[in-house]
N, C-alpha and C positions, 0 to 999 in steps of 0.2 A: 661391661666387657668392652674392649677396644673396638674401634670402627673396623669393619672389614674393607677389603679393597673396593668393592662396589659402592659402599657408603662414602668412603673417602672421595671417590671420583664424583659422586653425586654432589657433595659439598663443594668440591673444587669447581664444578660447573656452575653452581649457584653463585659462588664468590665472583667468578668472572662475569656473570651476568649483571653484577652490581657495580661494574666499573663506572666511575663518575666521568661522564662525557656528554657533550650536547647531542641530543637525539633529533634526527631528521623526521619530518612528518612522514608517516607510514612505517616508522620503526615499531615493531610489535611491543617493544618495551615502553613506548611513550604513552602517557595517560593525559587526556585533555583536562588540565587543572584549571584553566582560565577561560576557555572559550565558551563554556556552558554556565559561567557565572553571570550575575545580573549585568555586569559591565565588563566587556572583554577589552583589555588594554591594547592588544595587538590589532583588534578591529578598529579601535580609535586611531591608532597610528596610520592604518591603511586608509581610513576615511579622510583624514586630514590631507593625505597625498592626493586622493581622488577629488576632493573638493577644491584643492588649490589649482592654480593655473599651470605654469610650467616649472615652478620651483617652490620648495618649502624647506624648512629646517625644524627638526624635532629632536628632543632629548629623551632618551629611554634609559631606564636604570633598574637595578635589582640588586639585592644583597647576595652575598655568596651563597650558592646553593639554592637560590630561588627559581632557577630554570631560565634565567635571562637569555643565555645564548640559544637554548632550545626554542624559546619563543621568538627570538630574532630569526632563526631558520624558518619558523612557521610563517613569519611575516614575509620572508623572501618568496616562499612557495605561494602564499596567498596573492601577492602582488604579481607574480609571474602568471598566475592563473587569470589575472585581470588585465593581461596584455601589457605589463610594464617590463622594461629591461631593468634587471636588478643585479647589481654588482656588490660584492662583499669583500671587506678587507679586515684583517686582524691588526689592531693598533700595535700590539706587542711585537709584531714583525718589524716595526719601524722605530720604536722609541723605547727608552729605558724608563720604566715607571718610577724609579727612585730619584730621578733628576727633575728639577723644576722645568716647566715648559713655557714658552712665550708664543704670541700669536704668529710672528713671522715664521718661526720654525714649524708650527702646526700646519700652517697653510702649505708649506713646502712638502711636509709629510703627507698631507691629504692628497695633493696633486700626484705625488709619487705613488701612493697606495692605489689611487683610482686608476692611474696609468697601468700599473701592474695587473689590477683586477680585470680591466677591459682587455688587455693584451692576452691574458691567460685564457679568457673565454672566447674572444673574437678574433685573435691574431690581427688586431687592428693597431697600427701605429702610424701617426700622421707623418708623412714624408720619411718613413723609416725611423722616426725618433720617438723614444719614450720621454716621459718628463725628466727622468734622471739624466738623460743625455743633454737635455736643455739646461738643467741645473748645472751640470758639469761645465758646459760652455759658458754659462753665465758667470760662474765663479772664476773661470780662467781668463775671460775676455774683458771683464769689468775690473774696477779698482777695489774689489772687496778685499779688505785686509784680513789675512789669516796668519798673522805673525806667529812664528814658533811652531807652525803645523807642518808636518811632513806632507809636502804636496804630492807625494807618490799616491796618497789616498785618492787623488783625482784621476789616476791613470785609467780606471775603469768604473763603470756605474756600480758594479757589484761591490767594489771596495768602498765606494762612496756611501752606499746604503748601510753597509756593515759598520762603517766608522760613525755614522750618525747614531746608530743604535747602541753600539758596543764600546765606543771610545769617548769617555766623558770629556776629556780635554778638547777633542775636536768638536764635539757637540756644543760645548760652552763657547768655544771660539766662533763657531758658526752662528750661534745665537747672538753674540755681541756684534758680529759683522752685519747680520741681517736686520737687527733691531733699528739701526739708524736709516735703513732703507725700506721701511715698512710699506709705504705707498707704492714703491717700485715693485717690491716682492708681491704685494697684493694684486697689482695690475697684471704682472706676469703670470701668476698662477691662475687668476680668473680668466685671462685670455686663453690659457691652455684648456681649462674646463669648458669654456664656451666652444672652442674648436672641436674638442672631442665630442661634446654633446651634439653639435651640428653634424659631425661625421656619422654618429650613431643614428640620428634621425634620418639622415640621407640613406643609410644602409637599411633601416627598418622604418619606412614611412608610415606603416600602419600601427605602430606601437603607441601606447598611450603616453609614455614618457620614460625618463631615465631616473633610476633610484640608486643611491649609493649608501650602503650600510657600513658604518665604521665602528667595529666592535671592539670591546675591551679597553676603551679609553677610560672607563671607570677604575681601571687598575692603577691609575695615577694616585699613589698614596704616600710615596716616599719610603725611606728606610727609617730606622730608629733615630738617626742623626739628621735626616732631611725632611721628616714628615711635615712639620709646620711650614717649612719653606715651600714644599711642593703644594700644600693646601693653599697657601697664600698665592702662589703663581696661578693655580686653577681659578681661584676667586677673581683675580685680576683678569684672567683670560675671558671668563664668561660675563663679568660685570661690565667691563670696558669694551670688549671686542666681540661680543655675541653676534652683532649684526654682520661682522666680517665672515662669520661661518655660514652665511647664506651663499650658496654656490649658484652661479648663473645657469639656468635651464636644467638644473638637477635637483631632485628631491633628496635631501640628506637626512639620515637618522644617525645620531651620535649616541653611543652608550656612554653615559657620564657617571661620575661618582654620585651615589645616592645622597651623600652629605651636602651636595650642592644645594639641595632643598633647604638646608638649615643656614647655609652661608648667605644665600641670595633669596630672600623672601620674594614671592611673586614670580619667580622663574618657573615656567611650565615644564615640569619633569614628570613623565609617565613612569611611575615606580611600581614594580611587581611586589605585592605584599606577601607575607607568609599566608599560608592557607588557614582560614579562621576555623578553629576547632572548639572554641568556647565563646560565649557571649560576653559582652563588656558589662558584666554585672558583678556584684560582690561575691557571688557563689561560683562564678565562672561556669555557668550552666552550659552543658555540652551542646555543641553545634553539629548535629548529625551529618550534614552534607560534607563538612570538612573531613570528618572521620572516614566517610565512605570514599572520598576521593583518594585519601592517603592509603587506605586499605587496597584500593585498586592499583596503586603504584606497586605494592608488594606482589599482588597477583600477576601484574604484567611482567615484572622482573623475574619472578620465579617460574612462570609458565604453568601449564595445566598439570594438575596432580601433585606438584611439588609442595604446595602450601600445606596440604594435609599431611604429607610425609614428614615435613620439617617441623610443623607446629603441633600436629596431632589435634586434640580437642582441648588443649590447655588454655586457649585464649591468649597465647603469647603474641600473636600478630596484633591484636587489639591493644596489648600493653605497650608494644613498641610505637604504635600509632599515637597512643595517648601521651607519650613522653617525647615525641620528636619535635614539638614546638611548631608544627605546621610547615616545617622546612624539609623538602624532599631529600636534600643532602644529608641532614641529620638522621632521617629515617634510614637511609642507606648505610650510614655509619653504624647505626645500631644493629642492623641486619648483618653487616660484615663482622662486627664484633661477636655476634651470636654464632656465626659459622665458625669463627676461630675457636670459640669456647666449647663448641659441641663435642661431646664425648660419646653420644649415642643419638639415635633417632627414634621417635621425635625428641626434640630438645626438652630438657627438664626445666622446672621452675627456677632451679638454682642457676642454670645457664642464662635465663632471662634476667635474673637479679645481677649476675656477674657482668652481663653485657651493659645493662643500665649503669652500673657502677663504673665500668671502664670508660664510657663516654662522659659520664658526669665528672670524673676526675680530670678529663681534658679541659674542662672549664675552670678548674681550680689551680692554685689558690686565688681568691678574690680579695684584694686589699680592702681594708675597713672603709676607707673613704668611698671606694667604688660600691661597696655593699650598701652603704647608707643611701647613695644616689639610686641604686637599683631598687632598694626597698621603697623609696618614694615613687618610682615609676610603677612598681607593682601595686601600690595603693591607689595612686591617682590616675593611672593609665595615660599619662602624658609624658613627654620627653623630659620635663623638668630641667631644660637647658637654662642656665642662669644668664648667659650672654652669648654673643656670636663670635667671640674671639677664636682664632684658629686653634689655639691650644685646647679650649673647651670643646670645640667642634670635633677636633681630632680624637679626644677622649670618648666622646659620645659615638663617633663613627666607629671606633674600635669595639664598643659594646655591640653595635649593629653588625659589624663585620664578623665578629666571633659568635654571634647569635645569643649573647647574654641578654640582649634586648631584641624584641620582635616588633616589626612594623606591620600593623594589621589594618584591614579595611573591610567593613560591611556596612556601607553607607558612609559614615564618618571615618576619618583616620584616627587610630589610637595605638597605644603601645602597651606592651606587657613584658615580663621577663620569662626566660625559658623555663618550662616546668621542671627540668632536671635540677635547677639551682634554687627553686623557690624556698625550700626548707632551709637550705644553707644560708641564704641571704637573710631570711627571717630571723634565724638564730643569731647571726652577727649583729643585726640591727637591734634586737632586743637586748643583747649583752651590752651594747654601747649605750643604749638608753638607760639601762640599770646602772652602769658605771657612772653616768652623768647625773644620776639621781632623779631621772625623769620617770613618771608613772608608766 
């Protein structure tokens, strides 16, 4: 029989509780997925800051849906509790992730973002000037060539910020203009950071230090036509100019693309892994702690009493946990699919099957060449990267971004493919082997 009005409202409320958004510490929907593990990545970031003197630079990353932004908010709270001044900025407010970036432009954006973050929380501007005012003055009073650009963009700092983010022609012209003045730009931005840091220390003499969290820089991935160019620009940025990202008297944490790990071996990147639900053995023996953590995610999102009403005694919650791949976002996607499919309460086994099929189909189709690579990863539990070319790395990064491949850690780092696609990949690989006459 169809849902009645009260049941419909119940499902509507559940659906809304499953919104995908970063969760602040203290949010009742938040589950501690990492801080009770053997090694807490956020605690490591915090300790590096505490163990350092007046400044440090760290790279933090996570694949889509791993909870990176939620963990970054936890880092902010943790450091504030330890008497640090912590300021946060979203990189996507300042740059277009589909356009290549260079060091001069990034330094300018960092200074502008830090200026905005401090002024928002402290109402603090040196001599009444934000960094954007300084940049506007710099561009108009020096011989920076911006040929072919509508200089009306420089009429206000708001127009300037929007143009850098949303006007590709202006951004490219600005990149070209600043590239030849790198040392000048670096000196200007770092003097600004130093002045602001000194002003903050003067205002808060008892604070342990100043921290700047620059989030969502990992969104630099390009479009279909610019992907390899953007990856190449990021590789140059961190391989050649990594030291320039050390800011005077400020502890900085940048969220960077996780594929940086594969482009630049030896680069220290703290990466959030998927939650481990099975051991790295041939049978994929169940890892109970991972299952318990992810079941707790459902309980926290649904609230008291809703679990029993929605799932009954069918074991459906465990089935969704088993097939989510250790990724909180995929678990939420499965639950939202079940809510959309539900025709009665508790949900039926058919609804569970339909929900799994719905999310599985979002991974498909998988090209044959990709399936062969994925099958090798499933068997060897390694990345199976043949080389470090941007094209190869971009392809592997897409596997990770779309969760076809999972990055896992319980002691050693290892890889596996998503449980929703295992059978499909295995069938393609076997068919190709048979076609090639292999046993």
